[in-house]
C-alpha positions as CSV (number, residue, x, y, z in Angstrom):
1,M,-49.9,113.7,-22.9
2,A,-53.3,111.5,-22.7
3,H,-51.5,108.5,-24.0
4,T,-49.0,108.1,-21.6
5,V,-50.2,109.0,-18.3
6,L,-51.8,105.7,-18.3
7,G,-48.1,104.3,-18.0
8,S,-47.5,106.6,-15.1
9,V,-50.1,104.8,-13.0
10,S,-51.4,101.9,-11.6
11,L,-55.1,100.6,-11.2
12,G,-56.9,98.5,-9.6
13,Y,-60.7,97.7,-8.9
14,Q,-63.6,97.3,-6.5
15,L,-67.0,96.6,-8.2
16,L,-70.4,98.5,-6.4
17,W,-73.7,96.4,-6.5
18,S,-76.9,97.4,-6.5
19,Q,-80.2,96.3,-4.9
20,L,-81.0,94.6,-8.0
21,R,-77.7,93.1,-7.6
22,Q,-76.6,95.1,-10.9
23,L,-73.5,96.5,-11.3
24,R,-74.0,100.2,-10.3
25,G,-71.0,101.7,-10.3
26,V,-66.9,101.4,-10.1
27,Q,-63.8,101.7,-7.6
28,L,-60.7,102.8,-9.1
29,F,-57.9,102.3,-6.6
30,V,-55.2,104.8,-8.6
31,G,-51.3,104.4,-7.4
32,M,-48.3,106.1,-8.9
33,D,-44.9,105.8,-8.0
34,D,-44.2,109.7,-6.1
35,T,-41.0,110.1,-8.6
36,R,-43.7,110.3,-11.6
37,I,-45.2,113.5,-12.3
38,V,-48.8,112.9,-12.9
39,D,-51.7,116.0,-13.3
40,A,-55.0,115.8,-12.7
41,H,-56.4,117.4,-16.8
42,H,-54.4,114.3,-18.2
43,L,-55.6,112.0,-16.0
44,L,-59.5,113.0,-16.4
45,S,-58.9,112.8,-20.4
46,A,-57.4,109.6,-20.2
47,L,-60.3,108.6,-18.2
48,D,-62.8,110.5,-20.6
49,E,-61.3,108.8,-23.4
50,L,-61.8,105.2,-22.2
51,W,-64.5,105.5,-20.7
52,S,-68.2,104.9,-22.1
53,E,-71.3,107.0,-21.6
54,Q,-73.3,104.2,-20.9
55,G,-70.3,102.6,-18.1
56,P,-71.4,102.5,-14.6
57,T,-70.9,105.3,-11.8
58,L,-66.8,105.9,-11.8
59,L,-65.6,106.5,-7.9
60,L,-61.5,107.2,-7.9
61,S,-60.0,106.2,-4.5
62,I,-56.9,108.5,-5.4
63,Q,-53.7,106.7,-3.3
64,S,-51.7,109.5,-3.4
65,D,-51.9,113.4,-1.9
66,R,-50.2,115.1,-4.4
67,L,-52.5,114.1,-7.3
68,L,-56.0,113.9,-5.0
69,G,-54.8,117.6,-4.4
70,D,-54.5,118.5,-8.2
71,M,-57.9,116.6,-8.6
72,L,-59.3,118.7,-6.0
73,D,-57.7,122.2,-6.8
74,N,-58.6,121.7,-10.8
75,A,-61.4,118.9,-11.5
76,P,-64.1,120.3,-13.8
77,T,-67.4,119.7,-12.1
78,D,-68.5,116.6,-14.2
79,S,-65.8,114.8,-13.5
80,P,-65.9,110.9,-12.1
81,W,-66.9,111.0,-8.2
82,I,-63.3,111.7,-6.1
83,E,-62.9,110.1,-2.8
84,V,-61.2,111.2,-0.3
85,H,-60.1,109.2,3.0
86,E,-60.5,110.5,6.8
87,S,-56.8,110.3,7.3
88,Q,-56.3,112.6,4.6
89,L,-58.6,115.2,6.3
90,R,-56.2,115.8,9.1
91,D,-54.3,118.3,6.5
92,P,-55.7,121.1,7.3
93,A,-55.3,122.5,3.2
94,M,-56.9,119.0,2.3
95,A,-59.9,119.9,4.3
96,Q,-59.7,123.7,2.8
97,R,-59.3,122.0,-0.7
98,V,-62.2,119.7,-0.3
99,H,-64.2,122.5,1.0
100,Q,-63.5,124.5,-1.8
101,A,-64.2,121.5,-4.6
102,H,-67.6,121.1,-3.1
103,Q,-68.3,124.5,-3.5
104,R,-67.2,124.3,-7.2
105,G,-69.5,121.5,-7.4
106,L,-67.7,118.6,-7.8
107,K,-69.0,115.6,-5.8
108,L,-67.1,114.2,-3.6
109,I,-67.0,110.7,-1.6
110,W,-66.0,110.3,2.2
111,R,-64.3,106.9,3.1
112,G,-63.4,106.0,6.4
113,E,-62.0,103.0,8.7
114,P,-64.5,100.7,10.6
115,G,-66.5,102.9,12.9
116,Q,-65.5,106.0,11.3
117,R,-67.7,108.9,10.3
118,P,-67.6,112.1,9.0
119,N,-67.0,114.8,10.8
120,T,-69.7,117.6,11.3
121,A,-68.0,120.3,9.8
122,L,-67.1,118.4,6.3
123,A,-70.0,115.9,5.7
124,P,-72.1,118.8,3.9
125,C,-69.5,118.2,1.3
126,F,-69.9,115.0,0.7
127,L,-72.0,113.0,-1.7
128,R,-72.1,110.0,-0.3
129,N,-69.8,107.9,2.3
130,V,-67.6,104.2,1.9
131,V,-68.3,102.7,5.3
132,S,-66.9,100.2,7.1
133,L,-68.9,98.3,9.8
134,T,-67.2,97.1,12.8
135,A,-67.4,94.1,14.3
136,E,-69.9,95.6,17.2
137,E,-72.0,97.6,14.3
138,A,-72.4,94.9,12.1
139,L,-74.1,92.6,14.6
140,A,-76.1,95.4,15.9
141,G,-77.0,95.2,12.0
142,L,-77.8,91.9,12.0
143,R,-79.8,92.3,15.3
144,V,-81.8,94.9,14.1
145,S,-82.7,92.4,10.8
146,L,-83.1,89.3,13.2
147,R,-86.1,91.1,14.8
148,K,-87.7,92.5,11.6
149,Q,-88.1,89.0,9.8
150,N,-89.2,87.5,13.0
151,G,-92.2,89.8,12.8
152,A,-91.0,91.8,16.4
153,D,-93.5,94.6,17.6
154,P,-92.7,97.8,15.6
155,T,-92.8,99.4,19.0
156,Q,-90.1,96.9,20.4
157,T,-87.8,97.7,17.1
158,S,-87.5,101.4,17.6
159,R,-85.5,101.1,20.5
160,V,-82.8,99.4,18.7
161,T,-81.4,101.2,15.1
162,S,-79.2,100.1,12.7
163,P,-75.8,101.4,11.9
164,V,-76.6,101.2,8.7
165,L,-78.2,104.6,7.2
166,A,-79.5,104.5,3.8
167,G,-78.3,106.1,-0.1
168,H,-74.3,105.7,1.8
169,V,-71.7,103.1,0.1
170,Y,-70.8,99.7,2.4
171,E,-67.6,98.1,1.8
172,S,-65.8,94.7,3.4
173,V,-69.5,93.4,4.3
174,A,-68.7,89.8,5.5
175,S,-72.1,87.8,4.9
176,R,-75.2,87.4,2.8
177,A,-77.8,88.4,5.9
178,L,-75.4,91.2,7.0
179,V,-75.5,93.0,2.5
180,E,-79.8,92.0,2.1
181,H,-79.8,94.1,5.4
182,C,-78.0,97.0,3.9
183,L,-79.2,96.8,0.2
184,D,-82.8,95.4,1.0
185,E,-83.5,96.5,4.4
186,Q,-81.7,99.9,4.6
187,G,-81.4,101.5,1.0
188,A,-77.9,101.8,0.8
189,W,-76.8,102.7,-2.4
190,A,-74.5,100.2,-3.0
191,V,-72.0,97.5,-1.6
192,A,-68.7,97.6,-2.4
193,G,-66.7,94.7,-3.3
194,W,-69.5,91.1,-2.6
195,P,-68.5,88.2,0.4
196,M,-68.2,85.5,-2.9
197,E,-67.1,82.7,-0.1
198,E,-69.8,83.3,2.1
199,V,-72.6,83.4,-0.6
200,L,-71.3,80.1,-2.1
201,L,-71.1,78.4,1.1
202,G,-75.1,78.3,1.2
203,Y,-75.0,76.2,-1.8
204,R,-72.2,74.0,-0.3
205,H,-75.1,71.1,0.3
206,R,-76.5,71.3,-3.5
207,R,-76.3,72.3,-7.3
208,I,-75.5,75.6,-8.1
209,Q,-78.0,76.1,-11.6
210,P,-77.5,78.6,-13.9
211,G,-79.5,82.2,-13.5
212,H,-82.8,81.7,-14.8
213,R,-82.9,85.0,-16.4
214,A,-79.7,84.2,-18.5
215,V,-81.7,80.9,-19.7
216,V,-84.8,82.7,-20.7
217,H,-83.1,85.4,-22.2
218,L,-81.1,82.9,-24.5
219,I,-84.2,80.8,-25.6
220,E,-85.8,84.7,-26.5
221,A,-82.7,85.0,-28.3
222,I,-82.8,82.1,-30.2
223,D,-86.7,82.3,-30.6
224,A,-85.5,85.7,-32.5
225,D,-83.6,84.3,-34.9
226,D,-80.2,86.2,-33.2
227,S,-76.7,86.0,-34.8
228,V,-74.1,83.0,-33.6
229,E,-72.5,85.9,-32.3
230,H,-75.1,86.9,-30.3
231,I,-76.0,84.3,-28.8
232,E,-72.5,83.1,-28.2
233,R,-71.6,85.9,-25.7
234,L,-75.2,85.3,-23.9
235,L,-73.7,81.6,-23.5
236,S,-70.4,82.6,-22.7
237,E,-72.0,85.6,-19.7
238,E,-73.5,82.4,-18.0
239,P,-70.4,80.9,-16.3
240,I,-72.3,77.5,-14.7
241,L,-74.3,77.7,-18.2
242,A,-71.4,77.6,-19.9
243,Y,-69.4,75.0,-18.3
244,R,-72.2,72.7,-18.4
245,F,-72.9,73.2,-22.4
246,L,-69.4,72.2,-22.7
247,R,-69.9,68.9,-20.7
248,Y,-73.4,68.7,-22.8
249,A,-71.7,69.5,-26.2
250,N,-69.5,66.6,-25.5
251,S,-71.0,63.8,-23.5
252,A,-71.7,60.1,-24.9
253,G,-75.3,60.7,-25.5
254,L,-74.6,63.2,-29.0
255,G,-72.1,60.3,-30.1
256,L,-69.9,63.6,-31.6
257,R,-66.9,62.5,-32.8
258,T,-64.8,65.6,-32.5
259,E,-63.7,66.7,-29.2
260,I,-65.6,70.2,-28.4
261,E,-63.3,72.7,-26.8
262,S,-65.3,76.1,-27.6
263,I,-68.3,77.5,-27.3
264,R,-68.8,78.4,-30.7
265,H,-67.4,74.8,-32.3
266,G,-70.5,73.8,-30.2
267,L,-73.4,76.3,-31.6
268,L,-71.9,75.6,-35.0
269,V,-72.1,71.7,-34.6
270,L,-75.4,70.5,-32.6
271,G,-77.2,74.7,-33.6
272,F,-80.1,76.5,-32.5
273,S,-83.0,73.5,-32.2
274,L,-80.8,71.3,-30.1
275,L,-79.6,74.1,-28.1
276,R,-83.0,75.2,-27.5
277,C,-84.2,71.9,-26.4
278,W,-81.2,71.9,-23.8
279,L,-82.2,75.3,-22.5
280,L,-85.7,74.4,-21.9
281,E,-84.3,71.4,-20.2
282,Q,-82.4,73.5,-17.9
283,L,-85.1,76.4,-17.6
284,P,-87.4,74.2,-14.4
285,H,-84.3,73.8,-12.4
286,A,-82.6,77.5,-12.8
287,T,-82.1,79.9,-9.8
288,S,-83.8,83.3,-9.3
289,D,-81.5,84.1,-6.2
290,M,-80.4,87.2,-6.7
291,N,-77.0,86.9,-4.8
292,L,-75.5,84.8,-7.4
293,Q,-75.5,87.5,-10.1
294,P,-72.7,89.7,-8.7
295,V,-70.8,86.5,-8.5
296,R,-71.3,85.4,-11.9
297,T,-70.6,89.4,-13.4
298,A,-67.4,89.5,-11.5
299,M,-66.4,86.3,-13.1
300,V,-67.1,87.8,-16.9
301,V,-65.4,90.8,-15.6
302,R,-62.0,88.7,-15.4
303,A,-62.8,86.7,-18.6
304,R,-63.3,90.1,-20.6
305,L,-59.8,91.3,-19.3
306,M,-57.9,88.3,-20.3
307,E,-60.0,88.9,-23.7
308,T,-59.1,92.8,-24.0
309,L,-55.5,91.9,-22.6
310,L,-54.7,89.4,-25.2
311,E,-52.5,91.5,-28.3
312,A,-54.1,93.2,-30.8
313,G,-54.1,90.9,-34.0
314,E,-54.2,87.5,-32.2
315,G,-57.1,86.0,-34.1
316,D,-60.9,85.1,-32.7
317,D,-60.3,81.6,-31.4
318,L,-57.5,82.9,-29.4
319,R,-59.7,85.5,-28.0
320,R,-62.8,83.0,-27.4
321,E,-60.0,80.5,-26.1
322,I,-58.3,83.5,-23.6
323,Y,-62.0,84.6,-22.8
324,L,-62.7,81.0,-21.4
325,C,-59.6,80.3,-19.2
326,G,-60.7,83.4,-17.5
327,L,-64.5,82.2,-17.3
328,L,-63.4,79.0,-16.0
329,S,-60.2,79.9,-13.9
330,Q,-62.8,80.3,-10.5
331,M,-65.1,77.4,-11.4
332,D,-64.4,76.0,-8.3
333,L,-66.1,78.3,-6.5
334,M,-69.2,78.0,-8.5
335,L,-68.9,73.9,-8.3
336,G,-67.7,73.4,-5.0
337,E,-65.1,71.3,-6.0
338,P,-61.2,71.2,-6.8
339,L,-60.4,72.9,-10.0
340,N,-58.5,70.2,-11.6
341,A,-62.0,67.8,-10.9
342,A,-64.0,70.3,-12.9
343,L,-61.7,70.7,-15.3
344,A,-60.7,67.3,-16.1
345,R,-64.7,66.8,-17.1
346,V,-64.1,69.0,-20.3
347,P,-61.6,68.6,-23.0
348,L,-59.5,71.8,-23.3
349,S,-56.5,72.9,-24.7
350,E,-53.0,72.8,-22.9
351,R,-53.0,76.8,-23.0
352,I,-56.1,77.1,-20.4
353,T,-55.3,73.7,-18.3
354,S,-51.6,75.0,-17.7
355,A,-52.4,78.6,-16.8
356,I,-55.1,77.2,-14.5
357,L,-53.7,74.3,-12.7
358,G,-49.8,74.6,-13.7
359,L,-50.0,78.3,-13.5
360,T,-47.5,78.3,-16.8
361,G,-47.8,79.0,-20.5
362,P,-48.7,81.7,-22.6
363,Y,-52.4,82.2,-20.9
364,M,-50.9,82.7,-17.7
365,P,-49.4,86.2,-17.8
366,C,-52.8,87.3,-18.6
367,L,-54.5,85.5,-16.0
368,D,-51.8,86.8,-12.8
369,V,-52.5,90.5,-14.0
370,A,-56.5,90.0,-13.9
371,T,-56.6,88.9,-10.6
372,A,-54.6,91.5,-9.4
373,L,-56.0,94.0,-11.1
374,E,-59.1,93.0,-8.8
375,S,-57.7,95.1,-5.7
376,P,-56.3,98.8,-3.9
377,H,-53.1,97.2,-4.2
378,T,-52.0,98.9,-7.0
379,D,-48.5,98.4,-6.6
380,A,-48.8,94.6,-6.8
381,T,-49.8,95.1,-10.7
382,R,-47.0,96.9,-11.4
383,E,-44.5,94.8,-10.6
384,L,-46.6,91.9,-11.8
385,C,-46.5,93.4,-15.2
386,D,-42.6,93.9,-14.7
387,T,-42.2,90.1,-14.2
388,H,-44.4,89.3,-17.3
389,Q,-43.4,92.4,-19.5
390,M,-46.7,93.4,-19.9
391,N,-46.5,97.3,-20.7
392,I,-49.0,99.1,-17.9
393,E,-50.3,101.6,-20.3
394,E,-51.5,98.9,-22.1
395,V,-53.1,96.8,-19.2
396,N,-54.5,100.1,-17.8
397,R,-56.4,101.0,-20.8
398,A,-57.6,97.4,-21.7
399,L,-59.1,97.5,-17.9
400,L,-60.6,101.0,-18.4
401,R,-62.0,99.7,-21.8
402,T,-63.2,96.0,-19.5
403,L,-65.2,98.0,-16.7
404,S,-66.7,100.9,-19.1
405,T,-68.3,98.5,-21.0
406,A,-69.7,96.1,-17.6
407,R,-73.5,95.7,-18.4
408,Q,-76.4,93.7,-17.8
409,H,-78.5,92.3,-20.3
410,P,-82.0,91.9,-19.1
411,A,-84.1,89.6,-19.9
412,K,-87.8,90.4,-22.0
413,G,-89.9,88.7,-19.6
414,L,-91.5,87.4,-22.0
415,L,-90.7,83.5,-20.5
416,L,-90.2,85.0,-17.1
417,V,-93.0,83.9,-14.2
């Protein structure tokens, strides 16, 4: 049964970010057709089969009251975190199930609408709260943050308290300043989602540079004589650096007689010595802005998912190509210019450009579905799978494998300053 239950649900996801701007958890939205029967045991078995022990914390947001009730009644204590929405607690039977599940040792997470908080009777049942601030609460938090940054008298700032509390998860955080208040000043456990466009808006008058840590990690890998595969993977995990490398490999100054359409091809043609020199040129300009890291990671997760969605048996070259398609699909946000202009500067296969710019071609279904999965609207994912004749079970398996192995690779620090 564990291999069929994933064909009866439709999934979506949202990433949870820690104070270090690293992936701390994954909120997995689980939707299902009410005409289908899915039980908690089989779903948990399928998740256990595919979720790595080293994977991020998994939070299940189950959109079916029937399945949620089954989870609360029967899930073992080592199950993933289980979310219960405030609206579901209006049912006295569900509230009783929550109380009993807490007594059994399940890790339960409360979630509500903007401004809501769990009632005092059930609050002790929840390990954490997923809180959405109202506009007034967000403004109050920003005022407290501004007073702290301006060095206001502590006796005056103590009279004004922030609605952001330590240990909770905050979602729909709309600005960089509010993210920093939640994570850096108030000790929130995580932020759900990331204000990507608002963070990148701060770079509208300057170029976004590659991450300092990523450049350092690559130089360390070259110095350690790591494999081509390892260095290719590291370079592919830094979107701006990967894009610039393709431009560099095809620059007139190098005088190559053939176009470089992939990172792998570029590494084999240029060699590590030339790559190392180029990386050292990038290092002085590299950025240490941690708020860009969730943007990069989200782009890499989409690319990995597209690579995993590619049918088994396809060659490595096609896998690299579809990964690059996913990685470049949001490059306009990083570069602050239209996608057609950005992609015109590097030689890419017709399969990549047709998927990203023309929404056609063999890679378009994978890009379409991978983008839809970045959302709680799970019905849309199922409809797209039907439209593109993609097997929903295989899509769900690809998503879980991708998310469970989404982890970062910190540099050793030998070159850090």
